[in-house]
LUMNU-622185 format. One record per residue (C-alpha): x, y, z. Coordinates in steps of 0.25 Angstrom, whole numbers, plus 5000, padded with zeros to 4 digits. Example, Ala and Ser with C-alpha at 12.3 -4.5 7.8 and 13.67 -1.06 7.14 Angstrom:
REM LUMNU-622185
504949825031;505549965029;
This chain:
REM LUMNU-622185
500050005000;501050105003;501650084989;500550104983;500250244990;501750294985;501250254972;500050314971;500950444978;501950434966;500850424956;500150544961;501550644963;501750594950;500450634945;500750784948;501750814935;500650784924;499250774931;498550884923;498650784909;497350734918;496250784913;495650754926;496650834935;496450954926;494850954927;495050934941;495651064944;494851144938;493851244945;492451174940;491251164948;490651004943;490450954956;489751084960;489051064972;490251014982;489550934991;490750864996;491551014997;490451055007;490350965016;490550955031;491550875036;492050815050;493350845057;493550795071;492450875078;492150985068;491451005054;491851065043;491051125034;491751075022;492650995014;493551105012;494851135019;495751265017;497151205017;498451275025;499051385018;500151425026;499851575032;501251625032;501251765037;499951765038;499851795053;500651885060;502251885065;501751795077;501051715071;499451775075;498751775064;498451895056;497251955051;497851925036;497751775040;496351785048;495651835035;496351735026;495751635033;494351685034;494351705021;494451565019;493351515027;492451625021;492651555008;492151425014;493151315018;492751215028;494051215034;495451315035;496851265038;497651375041;499151375036;500251305046;500551355061;501951295066;501851265080;503351235078;503751385082;505051375091;505351225085;505351245072;506151365068;505851395053;504051435058;504751555066;505551655062;506451755071;505651835079;504451735081;503851755070;503151655062;502651685045;501851575053;500351585060;500451535072;499851485084;500751475097;501551555107;500451645109;499151665110;499151785102;498851705091;497751645094;496951765089;497251755075;496851615074;495551645081;495151745071;495651655060;494851525066;493551625069;493651675056;493551545051;492551495058;491651605055;491351545042;491151405047;492451375042;493551295052;494951305053;496151215056;497551275061;498751205052;500051185063;501351135059;502351095067;503451155060;504151185046;505351095048;506251065036;505351165027;505251275036;506151415033;507751375035;507951525039;507651495054;509151445051;509751575050;508651665057;508351575068;509751465068;509051355069;508951235061;507451195055;506851075060;506250935055;505950815058;507450755054;508750825047;508150875035;508450975026;507651105025;506751105015;507251255009;508551245011;509051095012;510251115019;509751185031;509551055040;508151045048;508550995062;507750875067;506850945078;506850865092;505950795101;505850925109;505551005098;504450905090;503550885105;503651055106;502951035091;501850945097;501651015109;501551145101;500451085090;499651055100;499651185107;499351255093;498151135092;497551195105;497851345102;497051315087;495951265095;495951365104;495951465092;494551395087;495351325077;494451195070;495851105070;497151095069;497951045056;499250995055;500351015046;500850885042;501250875028;502250945017;503350925026;503151025038;503750975051;502650885053;502750805041;504350805043;504250755057;502950645052;503750585038;504850505038;505450595027;505850695037;505850625050;506950555051;507150515064;507650395071;507350415084;506450475096;504850495094;504850575081;505450465074;504250405072;503850495061;502350495065;502550545079;502750685077;501350695070;500650605079;501150685092;500750805086;499350765082;499150695096;499650835104;498750905096;497450815101;497850825112;497850975114;496550995104;495750875110;494950765100;494050865092;495050965087;495450925071;496850905068;497050905054;498450845050;499050875034;499950775029;500550725016;500150595011;501550585006;502950695004;502850624991;504450644989;504750504985;503450524976;503950664970;505550644968;505450494965;506950414967;507550554965;507250584980;508650504983;509250614976;508650744980;509250824995;508450845003;507250744996;507950594999;507950615015;506450635013;506450515004;505750415016;504450505016;503250445023;502350355014;501150365010;500850245018;501450305032;500650435030;499350365031;499950285043;500250415050;498950485047;498150385054;499150405065;498850545064;497450525065;497350435078;498350545085;497150645081;497150695067;495750695062;495950775046;497050765035;497250815023;498550765013;499450795003;500950764997;502250814997;502950925004;503951035003;504950944994;504050914984;503151044989;502051034977;501450934984;501050984995;500651124986;500351084974;500251194966;499551234953;500251114945;499751004953;498450934950;497150964958;496850874967;498350834967;498150744981;496750714982;497250554979;498250584993;497050615001;496150514996;497250414998;497050475013;495650465014;495550325010;496450285018;495850345031;494550265027;495150135021;495750135036;494750205043;495550315050;494850395055;495050505066;494950505082;493550565081;492950455072;492950535060;493650505045;494750585044;494550675032;495550685022;495950835016;496250825001;497450934996;497750974984;497351064974;495751044977;495451194975;494551154963;493151124968;492551004960;494050924962;493850954978;492350904979;492650794970;493950744979;492850754992;491850684983;492650554980;493250534991;494550584989;494650675002;493750725014;494150875013;494750965001;495851055006;495951194998;497251285001;497651364990;496251364984;495651434996;496751534994;496251564980;494951564985;494551574999;493051564994;493251444988;492351354996;491251444996;491351454979;491351304979;490251294988;489451394978;490051324965;490751444961;491851384957;492251484946;492351564956;493451524963;494851574963;495651454960;496951424963;498051414955;499151344963;500451444960;500651444975;501251584974;500451654984;500051574993;501351474996;502351554987;501851694995;502251655008;503451585005;503951715000;503551795011;502151835009;500851755015;500051665008;499051714996;498651684983;498851694968;497351704964;496851784975;497451904981;496751884993;497251764999;498051815012;497651945010;496251935014;496652045025;496952145014;495752115003;494452115008;493552005004;492552104996;493252184985;492852344989;492252414978;493052534971;492852654976;492952714964;492652644950;493652654940;493752624925;494652504924;495452414912;496452294916;497252254905;497652104906;496851984911;497851894919;497551884933;498052014937;497152094927;495951994932;496152034945;496252184944;494952184934;494152084943;494452154955;494252294952;493052254944;492552194957;492752344963;491752404953;492752464943;492552484929;493552364923;493952324910;495052194909;495752194895;496052044894;497052024879;496551864877;495051814879;495351764893;495851824905;496951754913;498151824907;499551724908;498851614916;498051574905;499251504898;499751484914;498451384914;498951304902;499951204908;499151104915;499851124927;499351234928;497851224927;497551294939;497651434931;496651384921;495751384934;496151544938;496051584924;494551534923;494151594936;494851744932;494151734919;492851684925;493251804938;493251904928;492051874919;491251854934;491852014937;491352044923;490052014924;489952054939;490852184940;490852234926;492352204923;492352224909;493252104901;493852134889;494652004881;495352004870;495752144870;497152204871;497252334876;498052474873;498452574883;497652674873;496452584873;496452584889;496652744889;495552784880;494452684888;494552804901;495152674911;495552734926;496352634928;497152504918;497752414926;498752334914;498752174916;499452134905;500252024910;501752004905;502551954893;503351834894;504851864894;505651854881;507151844882;507951924872;509051814867;509151744854;508251664848;506951694856;506251734844;506451584840;505051514835;505251404846;505151504859;504051544865;503451604876;502951514887;501551584888;501351564873;501651424874;500651404885;499651474877;499951394864;500551274870;500651224855;501851304854;502551184859;501751074851;503051034843;504151074853;504750944859;505851004868;505551134876;506351234883;505751314893;506551464897;506151494911;505851414923;504851484932;503451444934;503051474919;504251414912;504051274920;502551274919;502651274904;503751164906;502951084913;501751114903;502751074891;503350944898;502150904903;500850934893;501750954882;502550844885;503950944880;505450914883;505451024892;506651094898;506651224906;507651324908;507951424920;508851544922;508651524936;509151434948;507851394950;506351354941;505151414946;505851504955;504651584964;503751494959;503051424972;503851294975;502651194975;502351254961;503851264956;504151094962;503051034957;503351094941;504851074943;504650934949;503850884937;504650964926;505850874931;505050744931;504650754917;506050784913;505850944911;507251004910;507551114921;508751204920;509051314929;510151424927;509951414913;509951534904;509351544892;510451614882;509651584866;508551494861;508951434848;508151364837;508251234844;508051274856;509051364867;510151384872;510451424887;511451424899;511551374910;512351384922;513451274927;513251254943;512951164953;512351234962;511051254949;509751204958;509051074954;507851134945;507151014947;507551024965;505951064969;506151004983;506751134987;506251244985;506751394980;507051494991;506351624991;507451734984;507551824998;507751675007;509351675006;509751515004;511151505010;511451365003;511151434988;512451404979;512651504969;512451454954;513551494947;514451424935;514851424921;513351424910;513351304901;512651324889;511251244884;510751214873;509151174876;508551114864;507051164862;505951154853;505251254858;505751364870;504851424879;505151544886;504551564901;505451684905;504451764912;503751894910;503752034908;502952124914;501952174901;501952324907;501952404895;500552414892;500452464908;501752574905;500852614892;499652634899;500352704909;501052794899;499852804892;498952864905;497852754901;497052784916;497252834927;497752714933;498752614928;498952484934;499852374930;499852224935;500052084934;501052034926;501152174917;501752224930;502752104935;502451964931;502151884943;501251764949;499751764948;499751804963;500351934960;499451944948;498151934955;498552004968;498852134961;497652114949;496752094964;497652214972;497352324959;495852284957;495552294972;496352444974;496352504959;
């Protein structure tokens, strides 16, 4: 049976490469309402002594920098959770709250500050938590607090510099961010301290009116490190038994909160390191240290023991930081990617009559790209799970539950899975937000209802990409008379060709949403939509606009190099508009290893079956992209045999390909090393070695050369409008101001529309 489980796991992980070739997956990821009314989604469920009004769970998204620096939840955090409760979700879970301050040096910063919310040390934090629970309860939702015993090896190694303390772990393990930094095994006293702290935090959470506690036991955090033989290689003592720490933790919490308080546990069925990396794991440091990971059979046995100790409910996924795209599935992963995992656990519990201490069945919560109402309903109807967890979809639209219940599926703002605002933003030093919803994480700044403009203006918005649409729609809803000019027959701008690859199907949902949003705003608020219409500044000047907003996008960068005008040279964006350009090509070289370049390479390799090489000047591919998104693409590009050449510079394009130079240095990073993250530029890596050396000349054969070297702002239109004084107010937003991400485009359009 154990071998059967591992084979299923391997097949599942392999399917994550080319899932989009299966129409079943693509159809499951559409925002349809074929199964409406959603009778299973909106039915109650009992967890211990509480009843949750529906089967929807808000997943934990780290509330980084949403509390005051001493840990008390701020108004930002309170309103963030209140909005999700108002939106109709049955059960809310918070982001992780450490219970290991003063034990794990990576969770507290100098001066006893923390970017995490806290529920330890002082009663001064309690009022913030009570404000949250009371706000959530006022809408009939439940809320669990997520407690973590710490970060361990996945915590910031900066504690070594700032506190002169090594990070901790279960055994001597390398730090995730800087493998050169060792993480020391935490001693028995420290472990017992964490367990006692967890019991106290749970008791305090109950006093703060939480409905339950939620243990963060997956993804390679400290609880996982103690309860997985991949990380816990102790040979002596009580905690050499890799189950003991987790069981002791649950027993302590159960002892402090009594029998009637729900305990939820987040676990991965497997780290899936062996399934991900196969035989190569023996050659990869530090992964070869983690090869003896917890098997699926061992996980199921451990879960059964956790139930005996007092756990009432689980959610279950796959993976850890070292294959980060699994626990954080990006846009390129399939819809419902872990439904098979949830069903395996649910079937195991029922076949073995494993019940909670209350006598109730143990609910299994499915996670992983389930923000499509029909798919979520189908998962419940067909017995894959008992509840459905939505994390990022509820950041994209807190009203997802209410809209689904009312059948207004076309009004749900769809998550696009880019993870630039919800994850990357706080990694870079911000707080969680959302690329497609500018109010998320800013509920304290933007009112839920748009305030009408005091003086109505006649406004022109030129360009129907996300920046232009958001500006036009927001301004029209405020009562302005708005005309939106779009040169094509559909809104969406660069997102339309961006959604052509199978791995980018979620973008198609968002483009549909933008067009539907604009159409409804035209009907309700008088937004004037002008399609297939190119305008020039003089035309705008003649129409007497009070304000003109230019959002005309960017222009692909074309290098001034010999041969760039050859017929076998195309821009990536043109190829996506017209994939037939690649029909006769066998070998393709993509110039530029950013997000667009790698996505196009994936499209060429997997969907068009081309032999692909990607060259990039920088040491890293997809630099600046969320680790999960980057990891998934690069890992499976490698599996497909796509050649990634970093530190490589295009010199000339010739009739049979191109000429380039590549630095010859032993310090060039392995371009396929997705088990290590790229550190933010403002973080100094003392172990980084200088890349220097002679350049070798390369002749790369290619029938087609695809340029993916980025965009430059198409700002000439704005400057012409400014020069000709086409209106008293002139604004420039989106890529025509500065080529950026959907996050910046949507936010700038919304801000301008709100204030113009």
